[in-house]
C-alpha positions, 0 to 999 in steps of 0.5 A: 884188471880192476873189477868193481862190484857193488857191495852190500851195506853193512847192515845186511842189504841185498847180497845178490849179484846180477843174475847170469845171462848164460844158459845151463846148456853153455855150462853143462858138460854134455847136452844129450844128442837125442833130437827130441830132448834137444828140441824140447830144451831149445823150445824151453829156452825160447819160452824162457827168453820170451818170459813165458815161464809156464810154458818154459817150465813145461818144456824143461819138465819134458826134457827131464822125462825124456832123459832124467839122467842127463837133465842137469841143465833143465833142473838148473833152469827150473830152479831159477824159474821157481826161485825168481818168478814162482817164488816156490823155494822148496821146488827150487831147492829140489831142482838145484840139488838135482842139477848139482848132483848131476854135475858135481864139477859145474860151478853154475849149478852149485852157485844156483844151489847157494842162491836158493839157500840164501833165499831160504835164509840158510846162510851156512849152507849157502856159504858151503856152496859158494866156497865150493864154487870158489874151488871150481872157479877161483877167478869169479869175483862175484862169487866171492862177493856173494860168499862174503854177503852170506857170511854177513847175513849169518853174522860171521863178520871176520870170515866175511872180511877174510873173503873181502881180502881175497876179493881185493887181491883179484880186483885191486883196492877200490873205494866201495870195497875199502869202505865196506871193510872199514865199516865191518871193522867198526862193527867189531870195534877195531878202530886200528884196522878200520883206520888202516883200510882208509889209509890203504885206500888213500895210498892206492888212489894218490889222485884222490886227496879226499880219502886222506880227508876221510881218514883225518875225519875218522881219526879225529872223531875216534880221538886218535890224535897221532893218527889224525896228525899223520893223516893231516900231514898226508893231506897237506902234501896233496895239491894245496890249490885243490878245493877238496883239500881246503874243504876237508881241512876246513872240516878238520879245523872245525872239528878241532874247535878252531873255527877261525882257521876253519872259515879261512879254509872254507872260504878258500875252498869256495873260491875254487871250482873244485867244490860243486854248487850242491856241496856249497849249498850244504855248507850254507844250509848248516850256517843257516841253521847255526846262525839262527841261534848264533848271530856272530856267524852271519858275517861268515855266512854272507861272505860265503854267499857272496863267493857262491854267487860270484863263482856260480852266476848262472846257478839259481840255487846260489841266489835262492839260498841268498834269498832265504838268508835275507828273508830270514833276517828281515831284509825282504826287499833284498830277498825279493830281488834275489828270488826274482834273479833265481827265477830268471835263471831257472823258472822251473822251481815253483818254491821260488815263485811262492817266495816271490809272490808272498814277499811281493804281497807283503811289501804291497808291491802290487804292480810287481806282484801282478807281473810276477803272478802272470809269469808264474801262471804261464809256467804253472797254469794249474797252481791255484795260489798263483791266481789268488795272488794275481787276483789280489794284485788286480784288486789292490790296483783297482782293476776289479773286473780283471781281479774277479776273472782271475779269482774265478778261474783259480777257484775252479782249480782248488781241490780238497783245500777249504782254507785256500777256497776261503781265501778265494771267496774272501778276496772275491767278496772285496772285489765285488764290493769295490764294484758295488755288486753288493749281492755278489759280495755278500754271497762270496763272503758268506760262502767263505764264512760257511767254510770257516766261520771262525776265520778272523780275516774273513770276518774283518774284511766282511765287517769293513765292507759293510761299514764302508757302505753303512749297511747292517752295522750291527752285524758288522760290529759283531763280526769285527768284535769276533775277529778281534777276539779271535786274533787280538792285537792285530792293528788292521782288525782294531782299525776295522772295529774302530771304523764300524763303531765310528760309522755306528756313531759310537765315536768314543769307543771308536777312538779307544780302538783306533788308538790301540791300533796306532799304539801297535805301531801301525802307520797305514794311510787308511788307518791314519785317515780313519784316526783323523776322521775319528779325532775330527768327530771328537772335536779334536780338529787340529790333531785330526789335521795332523793325522790326515797330513801323516796319511797323505805322506804315507801314500793315502788318497790325495783328493780326499785328504787334501779336501779334509786338510783344507777344511772340507770335511764331509 
């Protein structure tokens, strides 16, 4: 018979086994025949079973008053109530001692006394009681476990190992016990004995190749080359088609510095069905971290990613981790496709939606952003960020009234997040501006600046709004300059400042700032059109036409740019 008992961790975790469900009456040698005693005792048990500890205690005390000489069971029950529910350890000790004195041959009473000593941190006394219980009831594995735990708490590691050895004779070899003994030997710095425990476990479980892998890793890390070599031979004797065998071989070769062979084994392991998706994700996350500083690992990482997708085509995690790699490596469109596929496999993971919406916005794929934001809101209607993305998409698509509706709805969901509220207000300001509701636009922008007067994006957007309508240009110029001071080198902010200067007839300064934006590599159609306008006003008409053509090729307004290119500059 193999009885598995949860072991305490080496560093003195809880050592209590599950409390016994039997009653003291079942273990007491004699239950007095006095009817009043019996009535009080069973009434006490009824109260105890109902969780009414106060009435249960009163009834057990009544039993003691009725027959103090034969009340071991009542003392036992009172000790348990005091220890477990009242936390009155002195009283528990008093009752447990009297119970044990009343029936010296009752193992349950001595076990309770041991439990009280444990709760009082009197570990040597607890050990003595558990040792007595072992003599009275040698076939109780739970008592051996608690005896060893008491020894561990008392710092008697070798004594605890001896008890575990006796426990192992009763239960047979099993993983939790072997690993506990392994850890204890490591505490004693006895690597030979620690390794023997792993080997004994591996031999006792021939169907579990992973145990030889554990031994192999231990011997390798401990620098025990001969032992590691023998463990490797045993591992290779196991089923070579077993994915776990290949996985552990990969880890061994990696520890030995043979990364090429380690990768071959890892590929083989990934191609089996023996390695679960979570274990593969763990390996891929290691590659993610390592490849940030060692790009030579990327081909291997992407090979494992492809295998993972092929072996787990219905797992969202497989495609999400691919998306993480692609995004990190600057392949945003490919990353977006992976995240969308992951969302179709498992729509319940909000971090995937956050990636989808963020990347769609960055790529300016506004129709896709609108579609995906609507999907996200249908699943997570209380997440305000999704409404913000939907509002941005509608605003950029020219659907300003719809954008305002979504933005107002999302703003109501924001709780204690002024930064997010600023984004809602700023986007509302732009949407109202597009509708030429300038009063509402100004109010929204001012609310945003009231929350964060040093937000460069809000300053930039408000300045651009004023420049477009040629209103309060001095104020617009101050805000645009402030945005560039706060976030220097941003092409969009440089373009806005140039446009404000242009609208203020400061053409020479406008040319300086627009060329700074161009020099940064920006090629947005609006920016290129602005460059053309400023060049035209500067008298450089041929250069202006070239910039308008570039703006048209970049996706700018066909009607406006065609007229300008054709000589119809307003």
